[in-house]
N, C-alpha and C positions, 0 to 999 in steps of 0.2 A: 772317735772322742775328740773334743776340741782342746786344741793345746791352749791352757790359759795364760801360759806365760809369753806366748808370742803375741807382742801388741797388735792392736787392731788400728789401720789407718782409716777406714770408711768413716767412722764418727767424724774425725777431724775434716775430712772431705765435704762430708754432708752440713757440718756446721758452717764451714767456709762458704758453702753454696747459700746458706740461709743469710749468714752475714751479708754477703754480697746483695742478695735479694733485697734485704732491708736497707742498704745503702742506696741502690737504686730507687726504691720506693721513697726514702726520704729526700733524694735528689730530685726526683719528681716534683714532689710537694715544695721543696725549696724552690724552683723555676716558678712554681704558681703562687708563691709567697703564702703557702697556707699550712697549718699545723694539722697532724694526725698522720695517718699512714692509708695507703691506698688498701681499700678491701677492709678497713677498720672502722671504728664508730666516727661519727662526724664530730667535730669540735665546734663548739658553738661561738658565735661572734662575741660573747660577753667573754668566755674564757680567752679568746684571741686577744682582746682588747686588754684584758687584765696580766697578760703574759709579760714578764720583764725584758724579753729579747723580742726583736722583730721575728716574726715568724720565718722569713727567708734565712735569717742568721742562725738561727735555733735548728732549722732543718739541716743547713749544711754542717753545723757541729754533729748533729746526729749522723749524718751520711759519714763524715769523718771517723766517728767511733766505729761504726760499722765496718769500714775498711781497715782500721787498726784492728779490730776484733779478727777479721778474717785473716789478717797477715800474722797475728799471735797464734792462731787456731793452727795454721798451715804450718808455723814454725815448730810445733810440736811433733810433726811427722816428717819433717826434712833434714838430712844429716846436718845442714849448717844450723839450723835451729836446736837442733837436738846437742849442739856443742855449747849452747849456752848454759851457765850454771843453773843447776837443778834448783838451788837455794834461791835463785831470783824467779825462774820461771814459775814453780808451783806456787807462791805466793801470788803472782800475778793471775795466773790460772784461778786460783781460789777467790780472788777480789772479782774477777768476770764472772765466775760462777755465782756469786752472790748478785751482783748486777743483773745479769740474765735470768737468774732464778726468780729475782724479784718481779720482774716485769712478766716474764713467763708464767708467775704464780698469779699474778693480777689477771691474767688472760684466763687461767683455769678457774679461778674463783668466781670471776664474773661471768666466764661462759657456762659453768654449770650450775652455780647458785645464783648469782645475780646480785652484784653489789652497786648497780647504775651506771657503770662505765658504758657499757654498750658492746661489749664483746659477745658473740654468739657461741652455741656449743662447739663448733668445728674450731674455733679458734682456742677453746679450752683444751682440745685434741693436740692441737699444734704446741701449745704449751707443755704438755705433758711429754710430747715427742722431744721437743728441744731441751728441757731438763735431763732426760733420759740420755740424749746424745752427749750433752756437754759432761755429766757425770760419767758416761763410759770413756770420752775423749780423756778427761783428766785421769781416771784409773789406768788407761792405756799407756799415757804418758809417764805415769808414776812407775808403772811394771817397767817398762822400757829403759828408763834412766837409773833404776835402783841399782845400788853397788851390791855385788854379790861378793860375800866374805866367806873364805874357806879356812 
């Protein structure tokens, strides 16, 4: 029988790996001054021209957000990170869940239904996996840091 009280760390490690992969992809495109993501749908020249930031700057900001996301996710499973107040960490995780969930949700809907972005079915599968991993990581953190009253 699986002990549901024991926190699981592997979802956080898997998410950190995904965030770091995202960071590397965004950095690769930043070096090329291109919008988009390696393996994702192409961004047209018209969309690039209408973008309010230079493509390289936008990609470097996205790479920084991926690195920050990996650090926050890893903080949920490290002893130092677990010392952070739960009242601060849980809202940060919820905001991250909303942001990541939105992006992954677009991949899921476009991958399986098609809304014109250009994601394929395997991107939709990845989106479902990311949402599931993030939900499990937040649940695991909440269980591990809850107060036990007796």
